[in-house]
C-alpha positions in Angstrom: 191.4 321.1 176.1 191.3 321.3 172.5 193.5 323.6 170.4 191.7 325.1 167.1 194.9 326.0 164.9 195.3 327.8 161.7 195.2 323.8 160.1 191.5 322.7 161.7 189.2 321.0 159.6 185.6 320.6 160.0 183.1 318.6 160.4 179.7 319.0 161.6 175.3 317.9 162.1 172.7 319.6 160.3 169.2 319.2 161.8 166.7 321.1 163.8 166.6 321.1 166.7 170.5 320.3 167.6 171.1 321.8 170.7 170.8 318.7 172.7 172.9 316.4 170.7 176.0 314.3 172.3 177.9 313.8 168.9 180.2 317.3 169.2 181.5 315.5 172.4 181.8 312.0 171.1 184.0 313.1 168.0 185.8 316.1 169.4 186.9 313.7 172.2 187.6 310.9 170.2 189.5 313.4 167.4 191.4 315.5 170.6 192.2 311.0 171.8 193.5 310.4 168.6 195.5 313.8 167.4 193.5 314.7 164.7 193.5 318.3 163.9 189.5 318.6 163.6 186.2 320.0 164.8 182.9 319.2 164.9 179.9 321.5 165.3 176.1 321.7 165.3 174.2 323.9 162.9 170.5 324.4 163.2 169.3 323.8 159.9 165.7 323.1 158.4 164.8 321.5 155.3 164.2 324.8 153.6 168.0 326.0 154.3 169.3 323.0 153.5 170.4 323.5 150.1 172.5 326.9 150.9 174.1 324.7 154.3 175.4 322.2 151.5 176.6 324.7 149.4 178.4 326.7 152.2 179.9 323.5 153.5 180.7 322.2 150.1 183.1 325.7 149.5 184.4 325.2 153.3 186.0 321.9 152.2 184.3 320.1 155.3 185.3 316.6 155.9 182.2 315.2 156.3 179.2 316.3 158.2 176.1 314.1 159.9 172.5 314.6 159.4 169.6 314.2 161.7 166.0 315.1 161.6 164.2 316.6 159.2 167.4 316.6 156.9 168.0 313.0 156.2 165.8 312.2 152.9 165.8 315.5 151.4 169.6 315.6 151.9 169.6 313.4 148.5 169.0 315.6 145.9 172.3 317.8 146.8 174.5 315.1 146.7 177.4 313.7 144.2 177.1 309.9 144.8 175.2 307.5 147.0 176.6 304.5 149.1 174.8 301.3 148.1 172.7 301.8 151.8 171.6 304.6 151.1 170.7 304.0 148.1 168.2 301.2 149.4 167.1 303.0 152.4 166.8 306.3 150.4 168.3 307.9 153.9 171.4 309.7 154.5 172.8 310.7 157.9 176.8 310.8 157.0 178.2 312.9 154.4 182.0 312.2 153.0 183.8 314.5 151.7 186.1 312.7 149.2 188.0 315.0 147.2 185.3 317.4 146.4 182.3 314.3 145.4 180.0 314.5 148.4 179.2 310.9 149.2 175.9 309.6 151.2 176.3 307.1 153.6 173.5 305.7 156.0 174.9 304.3 159.3 171.9 304.7 161.3 170.6 301.0 161.0 174.0 299.3 161.6 173.6 301.7 165.1 170.6 300.5 166.0 171.1 297.1 165.4 174.4 297.3 167.3 172.5 298.3 170.0 169.6 295.4 170.1 173.1 293.1 170.0 174.6 294.8 173.1 170.9 294.5 175.3 171.1 290.7 174.8 168.2 290.2 172.7 168.6 287.4 170.0 166.2 288.8 166.7 167.4 286.2 164.2 164.1 285.0 163.3 161.3 287.3 165.9 159.3 290.2 165.0 159.5 293.7 165.3 156.9 295.8 165.7 158.5 299.3 164.0 156.7 302.6 164.7 157.3 305.5 162.1 158.4 305.8 158.2 161.2 308.3 158.6 164.6 308.2 157.4 166.0 306.3 161.1 162.5 304.0 160.8 163.8 303.0 157.6 167.0 301.8 158.5 166.2 300.4 161.2 163.8 298.5 158.7 166.4 297.8 156.2 169.2 296.9 158.7 166.7 294.2 160.9 165.6 292.7 157.6 169.1 291.7 156.4 170.3 290.5 159.9 167.5 287.8 159.9 164.6 289.4 161.4 161.8 287.4 160.7 159.0 290.0 160.3 158.3 293.5 160.3 155.1 295.1 160.9 155.1 299.2 160.8 152.7 301.8 161.7 152.2 305.3 160.5 149.6 307.4 160.3 148.1 307.1 156.7 149.4 309.9 154.1 152.9 309.7 155.6 154.9 311.3 152.9 157.5 308.8 153.4 155.2 305.9 152.4 156.2 305.4 148.6 159.7 304.9 149.8 158.8 302.5 152.6 156.6 300.6 149.7 159.7 300.3 147.3 161.8 299.2 150.1 159.5 296.3 151.7 159.9 295.6 147.4 163.5 295.6 147.3 164.3 293.6 151.1 161.5 291.2 149.5 164.1 290.0 147.0 166.9 289.8 148.9 165.3 289.1 152.3 163.0 286.3 153.9 161.8 289.3 156.3 157.7 289.2 155.9 157.5 293.1 156.4 154.1 295.2 156.1 152.0 298.3 156.7 149.5 298.9 158.9 147.5 302.3 160.4 148.7 303.7 163.3 145.1 304.5 164.2 144.2 301.3 164.4 144.7 299.9 168.0 143.2 296.4 167.8 146.2 295.4 164.9 148.9 297.8 167.0 147.9 295.6 170.3 148.1 292.2 167.9 151.2 293.5 166.8 152.9 293.9 170.5 152.0 290.9 171.7 153.3 288.7 169.0 156.8 290.6 168.7 160.1 290.5 170.4 160.9 294.2 169.9 159.0 297.2 169.9 160.9 300.4 168.1 159.8 304.0 168.4 161.8 305.4 165.3 160.1 308.5 165.4 160.4 312.2 167.0 157.2 311.7 169.5 158.1 311.8 173.2 161.6 314.1 172.3 162.0 317.6 174.5 159.9 319.8 175.0 157.6 317.1 174.1 157.8 314.7 176.7 154.2 313.7 177.4 153.6 312.5 174.0 153.6 308.9 173.0 152.1 306.8 170.2 151.2 303.5 172.6 148.1 304.4 174.4 149.2 302.7 177.8 150.8 300.4 179.1 148.2 297.5 178.6 149.6 297.0 175.5 153.0 295.8 176.5 153.9 293.0 178.1 157.0 291.5 180.2 158.5 289.4 177.6 158.8 292.6 174.7 161.8 294.8 174.5 160.8 298.2 174.0 163.3 300.7 172.3 163.1 304.7 171.6 165.8 305.9 169.3 165.0 309.2 171.4 168.0 309.8 174.1 166.6 313.6 175.4 164.7 313.1 177.3 167.0 309.9 178.8 163.7 308.1 179.4 160.6 308.8 177.4 156.8 308.5 178.4 157.3 305.2 176.0 159.9 303.6 178.1 158.8 304.9 181.4 155.6 303.2 180.5 157.9 300.0 179.5 159.7 299.6 182.5 156.3 299.5 184.2 155.3 296.8 182.1 158.5 294.9 182.8 160.0 295.2 179.6 163.8 295.4 178.8 163.9 299.4 178.0 166.4 301.0 176.5 167.2 304.8 174.7 168.7 306.0 171.3 172.2 306.3 173.5 173.9 303.3 172.3 172.1 303.4 168.5 173.9 307.1 168.7 177.0 306.1 169.7 177.7 303.2 167.2 176.3 304.7 164.0 179.1 307.8 164.8 181.8 305.2 165.2 180.7 304.0 161.7 180.4 307.5 160.3 184.1 308.6 162.2 185.4 305.7 160.5 184.3 306.9 156.9 185.8 310.4 157.6 188.7 309.4 159.3 189.9 305.5 158.3 190.3 305.0 161.8 188.2 303.4 164.3 186.8 305.8 167.2 187.7 304.6 170.4 184.3 303.8 171.5 184.8 302.6 175.1 186.8 305.7 176.4 183.9 307.6 174.4 181.3 305.8 176.2 183.3 306.3 179.7 183.5 309.9 178.6 179.8 310.6 178.0 178.3 308.9 180.8 181.3 311.2 183.2 179.6 314.4 181.2 176.3 313.3 182.1 177.0 312.4 185.6 
């Protein structure tokens, strides 16, 4: 059992909701396994409380922290510095406390593309349909383009507060990649159907379908899907969302956000500690916890 001492350092997760998160299990297991006297806790912090929370964590000299929805974009104004990836994406999911300076990183895209690779899916030169324009969607879009995805069609509701940031990202990616990226109206079902038909991968990068609203889904029905399609949902609570159930019924490869979480967490762990997370052991441990 992990022992809390007078020297134990703090890391954690900010967002809302956070009570479903498996990040504490993942990081605390790794700290204990590697003999690092740190602890990882969850804090339910909405956007309006984020500034005070960051001031408190800075005062407490935490080693670092993660962010989940809805705090990934808002956090930027409270940090001292951004990594090149975080600056490009315009969202942060990992903060490093480096001698009192809070440095924002983004490991979501790396984690997601690693999870796609684990499924045996080759995306170089292929097409992707991406649902959403929030922090996770932006990170996934950026990393997918940098990894050689041929085209990305982003579907979101008109008037999204994230649209300006996404448009800026598309312009910047156009200068450094050959990926063709465009934004479409989520309400246009004919364009959505056409995009999915020509895609190798469909990604739900929104919170639609997350517990307790498990009946929600942005895809009208499984006739939009096809057996050559892989479907990813970044949600992992519930383990199988309505979208993933529809995908399985349509004969698609379907996977949730579990591996994405694992690999983005491994990168955060490396940033904080300078050590590699024992990923294989963590995966085994988490599987036992779910059993």
